[in-house]
TORDREN-925358 format. One line per 10 residues: number of its first residue (from 1); for each residue z, y, x of C-alpha. Coordinates in steps of 0.5 Angstrom, whole numbers. Each point is the difference from the previous one (the first is absolute). Layout:
BEGIN
NUM = Z,Y,X | ...
//
This chain:
BEGIN
1 = 119,180,-36 | 6,1,5 | 3,-7,0 | 2,2,8 | 7,3,-3 | 4,-5,5 | -2,4,7 | 4,-4,5 | 3,-6,-4 | 0,-8,1
11 = -2,-1,-7 | 5,-3,-5 | -2,-7,-1 | 5,-3,-5 | 2,2,-7 | 6,5,-2 | 4,0,-6 | 2,7,-1 | 7,4,-2 | 2,2,-7
21 = 5,5,3 | 1,2,7 | 3,-7,2 | -1,-5,-5 | -6,-4,0 | -4,-1,-7 | 0,-7,-3 | -7,-3,1 | -5,2,-6 | -3,-6,-4
31 = -7,-1,0 | 0,3,-7 | 3,6,3 | -5,1,6 | -5,1,-6 | 3,6,-3 | -6,5,-2 | 0,6,5 | 2,7,-3 | 3,6,2
41 = 7,-3,0 | -2,-4,6 | 3,3,6 | -7,0,4 | -3,3,-5 | 1,7,3 | 2,2,7 | 8,0,1 | 3,6,-1 | 5,-1,5
51 = 0,4,7 | -6,-2,4 | -2,-5,-6 | 5,-4,2 | -1,-7,-4 | 5,0,-6 | 3,-7,2 | 5,1,-6 | -6,0,-5 | -4,-5,3
61 = 0,-8,-3 | -4,-6,2 | -4,0,-6 | -2,7,1 | -5,-2,6 | -5,-5,-4 | -2,6,-5 | 0,5,5 | -4,-4,5 | -5,-1,-6
71 = -1,7,-2 | 0,2,7 | -6,-4,2 | -3,2,-7 | 1,7,2 | -3,0,7 | -6,-4,-2 | -2,5,-5 | 1,6,5 | -4,-4,5
81 = -6,-1,-5 | 0,7,-2 | -1,2,7 | -5,-5,1 | -4,2,-6 | 1,7,1 | -7,3,-2 | 1,6,5 | -2,-1,7 | 5,-3,5
91 = 4,5,3 | 7,-1,5 | 4,3,-6 | -3,-4,-6 | 0,-7,4 | 5,0,6 | 5,5,-2 | -1,-3,-7 | 2,-7,3 | 6,2,3
101 = 3,3,-6 | -2,-6,-4 | 5,-6,-1 | 7,4,0 | 3,-5,-6 | -2,-6,4 | 3,3,7 | 6,2,-4 | 1,-7,-2 | -2,-4,6
111 = 4,5,4 | 6,-3,-4 | -2,-7,0 | -2,0,7 | 6,3,3 | 5,-4,-4 | -3,-7,0 | 3,-1,7 | 7,2,-2 | 2,-3,-6
121 = -4,-6,-3 | 0,-4,-6 | -4,-5,-3 | -3,4,-6 | -3,5,5 | -2,-5,5 | -4,-3,-6 | -3,7,-1 | -2,1,7 | -4,-7,0
131 = -3,3,-7 | -2,6,3 | -2,-1,7 | -7,-3,-2 | -1,5,-6 | 1,6,5 | -5,-3,5 | -5,0,-5 | 2,7,-2 | -1,2,7
141 = -6,-3,1 | -3,3,-7 | 1,7,4 | -2,-2,7 | -7,-4,-3 | -2,5,-5 | -7,1,2 | 0,7,-3 | 6,3,3 | -2,-3,7
151 = -7,4,-1 | 4,6,-1 | 4,-1,6 | -6,-2,4 | -4,6,-2 | 6,5,2 | 1,-4,7 | -8,0,1 | 0,8,0 | 7,1,3
161 = -2,5,5 | -2,5,-5 | 6,0,-5 | 4,5,5 | 6,-4,-1 | 6,1,4 | 2,-5,5 | 5,-4,-5 | -5,0,-6 | -5,-2,5
171 = 4,-6,3 | 2,-2,-7 | -7,-1,-2 | -2,-4,6 | 6,-4,-2 | -2,-1,-7 | -7,-3,2 | 3,-4,5 | 5,-3,-5 | -5,-2,-5
181 = -5,-3,5 | 5,-4,3 | 3,-2,-7 | -7,-3,-2 | -4,6,-3 | -7,-2,3 | 0,-7,-1 | -5,-3,-5 | 3,-1,-7 | 0,-8,1
191 = 5,1,6 | 4,5,-3 | 2,-5,-5 | 2,-5,5 | 4,6,3 | 3,1,-6 | 2,-7,0 | 3,0,7 | 4,6,-1 | 3,-3,-7
201 = 2,-7,3 | 3,4,7 | 4,4,-4 | 3,-6,-4 | 1,-4,6 | 3,6,4 | 5,1,-5 | 2,-7,-1 | 1,0,8 | 5,5,0
211 = 4,-3,-6 | 0,-6,3 | 3,3,7 | 5,3,-4 | 2,-6,-4 | 0,-4,6 | 4,4,4 | 6,0,-6 | -1,-8,0 | 0,-1,7
221 = 7,3,1 | 4,-4,5 | 6,-4,-4 | 6,-3,4 | 6,-3,-2 | 5,3,4 | 2,6,3 | 1,-4,7 | -8,0,0 | 0,7,0
231 = 4,1,6 | -1,6,4 | -1,5,-6 | 5,4,-2 | 5,-1,-6 | -3,5,-4 | -7,-3,1 | 2,-7,-2 | 3,3,-6 | -6,3,-2
241 = -4,-6,1 | 5,-4,-4 | -1,6,-6 | -7,-1,1 | 1,-8,-1 | 4,1,-6 | -5,5,-3 | -5,-6,1 | 5,-5,-4 | 2,-3,6
251 = 7,1,0 | 4,-2,7 | -6,0,4 | -4,6,4 | -7,3,-1 | -3,4,6 | -7,3,-3 | -6,0,4 | -3,7,2 | -8,1,0
261 = -1,-1,8 | 1,-7,3 | 6,2,4 | 6,1,-4 | 7,4,2 | 4,-6,0 | -3,-3,6 | 3,5,4 | 7,-2,-2 | 1,-7,-2
271 = 3,-4,5 | -1,-7,-4 | -7,-2,3 | -2,-4,-5 | 1,5,-5 | -4,5,4 | -6,-6,0 | 1,0,-8 | -1,7,-1 | -6,1,4
281 = -3,-6,-2 | 1,3,-7 | -3,6,2 | -6,-3,3 | -2,-5,-6 | -1,5,-5 | -6,0,-4 | -2,-7,3 | 5,-5,-2 | -3,-2,-7
291 = 2,2,-6 | -2,6,-5 | 1,5,5 | -5,-3,5 | -5,5,3 | -4,-4,4 | -6,-1,-5 | 1,7,-2 | -1,2,7 | -7,-4,1
301 = -2,3,-7 | 1,7,2 | -3,-1,7 | -6,-3,-3 | -1,5,-5 | 1,6,5 | -5,-3,5 | -5,-1,-6 | 1,7,-2 | -1,3,7
311 = -7,-4,1 | -2,3,-7 | 1,7,2 | -4,-1,7 | 6,-2,5 | 1,-6,4 | 7,-1,-2 | 6,3,-4 | 3,3,6 | -7,4,2
321 = 0,3,-7 | 7,2,0 | 0,3,7 | -6,4,-1 | 5,5,-3 | 5,0,5 | 1,4,6 | -1,-7,4 | -7,0,-3 | -2,-7,2
331 = 3,-7,1 | -2,0,7 | 5,6,1 | 5,-4,-3 | -1,-6,3 | 0,3,7 | 7,4,-1 | 3,-6,-3 | -2,-4,6 | 2,5,5
341 = 7,-1,-2 | 0,-7,-1 | 1,-3,7 | 5,5,2 | 4,-1,-6 | 1,-7,0 | 1,0,8 | 6,5,-2 | 2,-5,-5 | 0,-6,4
351 = 4,4,5 | 5,2,-5 | 0,-8,-2 | 2,-2,7 | 6,5,0 | 2,-3,-7 | 0,-7,3 | 4,2,6 | 6,2,-5 | -1,-6,-4
361 = 1,-4,7 | 5,4,2 | 4,-2,-6 | -2,-7,1 | -3,0,-7 | -4,-6,2 | -6,2,-4 | -7,4,1 | -1,6,-4 | -3,0,-6
371 = -3,6,-5 | 7,0,-4 | 4,1,6 | -4,6,3 | 4,6,-4 | 7,-3,1 | -1,-1,8 | -4,6,1 | 6,4,-2 | 4,-4,5
381 = -5,2,5 | 0,7,-2 | 8,0,1 | -1,-3,7 | -5,5,2 | 2,6,-3 | 8,-2,-2 | -1,2,-7 | -2,-4,-6 | -4,3,-7
391 = 6,-1,-4 | 4,5,4 | -5,5,-3 | 1,-1,-7 | 6,4,-1 | -3,6,2 | -6,-1,-5 | 3,2,-6 | -6,1,-5 | 2,6,-3
401 = 1,3,7 | -6,-2,2 | -4,3,-6 | 3,7,0 | 2,1,7 | -5,-4,3 | -7,0,-4 | 1,6,-3 | 3,4,6 | -6,-2,4
411 = -5,3,-6 | 4,6,0 | 0,1,7 | -8,-2,1 | -2,4,-7 | 5,4,-2 | 1,-4,-7 | 6,-1,-4 | 3,-5,-5 | 5,0,-6
421 = 2,-6,-3 | -1,0,-8 | 3,-5,-5 | -3,3,-7 | -7,-3,1 | 0,-7,-3 | -1,-6,4 | -2,-8,-1 | 6,-2,4 | 7,3,2
431 = -2,-1,7 | -6,5,0 | 2,7,3 | -4,6,-1 | 0,6,4 | -4,7,-1 | -4,2,6 | 0,7,2 | -5,3,5 | 2,5,6
441 = -1,6,-5 | 5,-3,-5 | -6,-2,-5 | 1,-7,-3 | -5,-4,4 | 1,-7,-3 | 4,-5,-4 | 2,-6,5 | 4,-6,-3 | 3,-6,4
451 = 1,-7,-2 | 3,-4,6 | 3,-6,-2 | -3,-7,-1 | 0,-4,-7 | -3,-7,-2 | -5,4,-5 | -2,5,6 | -6,-2,5 | 2,-1,7
461 = -2,5,5 | 1,8,0 | -5,5,-2 | -2,7,-3 | -4,2,-6 | -1,6,-4 | 3,0,-7 | -4,7,-1 | -5,2,6 | -2,7,2
471 = -7,3,-2 | -1,8,0 | -6,-2,-5 | 5,-3,-5 | 6,4,1 | 4,-6,2 | 6,0,5 | 2,-6,4 | 6,-5,-3 | 0,-5,6
481 = 4,-6,0 | 3,-4,6 | 2,-8,-1 | 4,-4,5 | 3,-7,-1 | 7,1,3 | 5,-5,-2 | 5,3,-5 | 7,-1,3 | 6,-2,-5
491 = 2,5,-4 | 4,5,3 | -2,-2,7 | -5,5,4 | -7,-1,2 | -1,-1,7 | -7,-1,3 | -3,-4,5 | -4,4,6 | -6,-2,-3
501 = 2,2,-7 | 1,7,3 | -7,0,3 | -3,-2,-7 | 4,5,-4 | -3,5,5 | -7,-3,0 | 0,0,-8 | 2,7,0 | -6,2,4
511 = -4,-3,-5 | 3,5,-5 | -1,6,4 | -7,-1,1 | 0,0,-8 | 4,6,-1 | -3,4,5 | -7,-2,-3 | -4,7,-2 | -7,-3,-2
521 = -4,2,-6 | -3,-6,-3 | 4,-6,-1 | -5,-5,3 | 1,3,7 | 7,-1,0 | -2,-7,2 | 0,-2,8 | -3,-6,4 | 5,-6,-1
531 = 0,0,8 | 2,7,0 | 5,0,-5 | 6,-3,4 | -1,5,5 | 4,6,-2 | 6,-5,-2 | 0,-3,6 | 1,7,4 | 6,1,-5
541 = 3,-6,3 | 1,4,7 | 5,5,-3 | 5,-6,-1 | 2,-1,7 | -1,8,2 | 6,2,3 | 1,6,-4 | -1,-4,-7 | 4,-7,2
551 = 6,4,2 | 0,4,-7 | 0,-7,-4 | 2,-6,5 | 8,1,-2 | 5,-5,-1 | 0,-1,-8 | 8,-1,0 | 2,5,6 | -6,5,0
561 = 0,-1,8 | -7,1,3 | -3,-6,3 | 3,-1,7 | -5,3,5 | 0,-7,4 | -2,-4,-6 | -6,5,-2 | -2,0,7 | 0,-8,0
571 = -4,1,-7 | -5,5,4 | -1,-5,6 | -1,-6,-5 | -6,3,-4 | -5,-5,3 | 5,-6,-1 | -4,-6,-4 | -6,4,0 | -4,-6,2
581 = 2,-3,-6 | -1,6,-5 | -7,1,3 | -2,-8,-1 | 3,-1,-7 | -4,6,-2 | -6,-1,4 | 0,-7,-3 | 0,2,-7 | -5,6,1
591 = -5,-6,4 | 1,-4,-6 | -2,5,-5 | -6,1,4 | -2,-7,1 | 0,-1,-8 | -4,6,-1 | -5,-1,5 | -3,-6,-3 | -6,-1,-3
601 = 0,-3,-7 | -3,-7,3 | 6,0,5 | 6,0,-5 | 4,-6,2 | 4,-5,-5 | 6,0,4 | 4,6,0 | 5,-2,5 | -4,-3,5
611 = -5,6,0 | 6,4,1 | 2,-4,6 | -7,0,3 | -1,7,-1 | 7,2,4 | -2,-5,6 | -7,3,0 | 3,7,1 | 5,-2,5
621 = 6,1,-4 | 2,-7,-2 | 7,0,3 | 5,-4,-4 | 6,4,1 | -3,6,-3 | -3,-1,-7 | -4,5,-3 | 3,6,-3 | -3,-3,-7
631 = -3,-6,-1 | -7,-1,-4 | 4,-2,-6 | 5,6,-1 | -4,5,4 | 0,5,-6 | -3,6,4 | -7,-4,1 | -1,-4,-6 | 3,4,-6
641 = 2,7,4 | -5,6,2 | 0,-3,8 | -5,-5,-1 | -4,-1,7 | 5,6,1 | 6,-2,3 | -2,1,7 | 1,8,-3 | 7,0,2
651 = -2,-1,8 | -6,4,-1 | 4,6,-3 | 6,-1,6 | -5,2,5 | -1,7,-3 | 8,0,-2 | 2,-2,8 | -5,6,2 | 3,4,-5
661 = 7,-1,2 | -2,2,7 | -4,6,-2 | 7,2,-4 | 4,-1,7 | -5,4,4 | 0,6,-5 | 8,0,-1 | 2,-5,-4 | 3,1,-7
671 = -2,7,-2 | -2,4,-6 | -6,2,4 | -2,-7,2 | 1,-2,-8 | -4,5,-3 | -6,-1,5 | 1,-8,-2 | 0,2,-7 | -5,5,0
681 = -5,-4,3 | 1,-7,-2 | 5,-1,-5 | -2,5,-5 | -7,-2,0 | 0,-7,-3 | -7,-3,0 | -4,7,0 | -4,-2,7 | -1,-5,5
691 = 7,-3,2 | -2,0,7 | -2,7,0 | 6,2,-4 | 4,-4,6 | -4,4,5 | 1,7,-3 | 8,-2,0 | 0,-2,7 | -6,3,4
701 = -2,-7,2 | -2,-7,-1 | 6,-5,0 | 2,-4,6 | 2,-7,0 | 4,0,6 | 6,3,-4 | 0,-6,-5 | 0,-5,6 | 6,3,3
711 = 4,1,-6 | -1,-8,-1 | 1,-2,7 | -7,-2,1 | -2,3,6 | -1,-4,6 | -1,-6,-4
//
């Protein structure tokens, strides 16, 4: 049962339509089409014959999914029943290995469906997702709560010391036993029935939350009547806004879509204060303004069901249940980490706010700083302090150059791998790019794809996922995708990135490296703890500003001239600029995540927004000028993604990341020797041993928090 095929991804949550050829989207299937009988003509019936089992997107249609899911669940159910009812005494091979081999059809269809659900959605597949969510929950419960199957696993677990298993196999057996116990295998039959009901309802609600977020984002675009209201934007950006409005049937108007985070890109350039206020208000109100996509009731139901489910499984709350499997282990450890950062972060943010107010006063603005002013005026503070603004960087950050001469260049220097773009493999959208990845010995290691641009049918954020995951047992090699949400420029115009978008590009490729370097035998052991998964990706951010790498890609898109040293020096000097804001908005979201999930069932509130305000106040991060990076009602990470009670993990992983950056600097920086050591001791190991032991094997020590405090400018607070 190897549904751990996504090693490093934030799981796709919306639903995708697929392409009939390399670039053309399929027409939505009708309900009758979706009921098509599963037969050999279904592209999921057999593994793809394309290189590395790369998905045959040119053959996949919407109507193929429903019958493939149905047959996949039937096949896996039969396979699992055969294992559970095997008359032979349980052995590692006839039980654990057999489970790892089971469900391959279901894995194929889930990989395709899950990979693309965030990228190109339509109503047909959204409806199918709603149907499938409780069905898949029930299917998984039937496996994890099968008493005969658990009895075989427990029998092996109880005599594990006598089985003479290798280290990876022994660890796999331990993980299986833990997985089944945490899934409820030891519950009474009556409690199993309760658990099944919880799981089914939660699956449906989490799907509803995710779909509401996407629909609400599209419905919340800021519409303005005149170009004057968009003063500060470039002529090209205003033209894109006009085209977006026209696409919505609003000829003559201008539309600014909102992205998934609270902050919006336009806030840093719009000179019209009223427009800034409207844009941020539209962002903050998502999911809590009434209408069909309001998520407040959905949140309350999810929080209550998760809490009740945790209590049924023997835990005081959902956070305690979830954190047991993370490297943090306990709510106390997470609360301590977040509290340690909260006070100095807010203190720094308040100092930054005072600097912003000073600029407003010097300009005789006549108003007090508000949240919608922060991005616009913090850029002015940056310009005063460092004599440059962020817009000066963009001409030096052209997407293709960042990717080829930056991201790929650094990976080649660190690991010896190389890349060759290919155009013969089918994709679901014309903008998706595909690359063969070759190891230092010249042998092909993986296939990598990049889907860079935002679209109305694509969920927000950035993520990595596996179209095919590596496994020695199954003989599969990795096909890994990165997804970004960069605004697509007008036809013929270059794609110029912001500094943060460059960072994100390096970050997501760190996830890809983790997947591509995997050398695990068993699919289950591809999975690592959620608060560890961001660690390698954050480490890869280091190379974006590494002098050798930056000099190779930061070149003017028109002239090819390198970024001037004085501008580069200013970029380096400003690394901690606005760090109080960045840390505070992140902490506010992390603390909200914990506040919701550390509730007992009888503590669930009735008013989502009031609870949110109270939680932020109690945590000491209720600073109105810095709203949470995500408010509750559009916090997909925690209410529909894989980060429930786990959003703190970015900060937890950054502790390891900051310490690792110091390790690289201490050992000579960007060298093959360092990269090979990082790959051998950590990136290739997946989840084959305890994550923190893996880190110690790499660095020779436990991670220290001081480098992280220094990075975020929080020392001496």
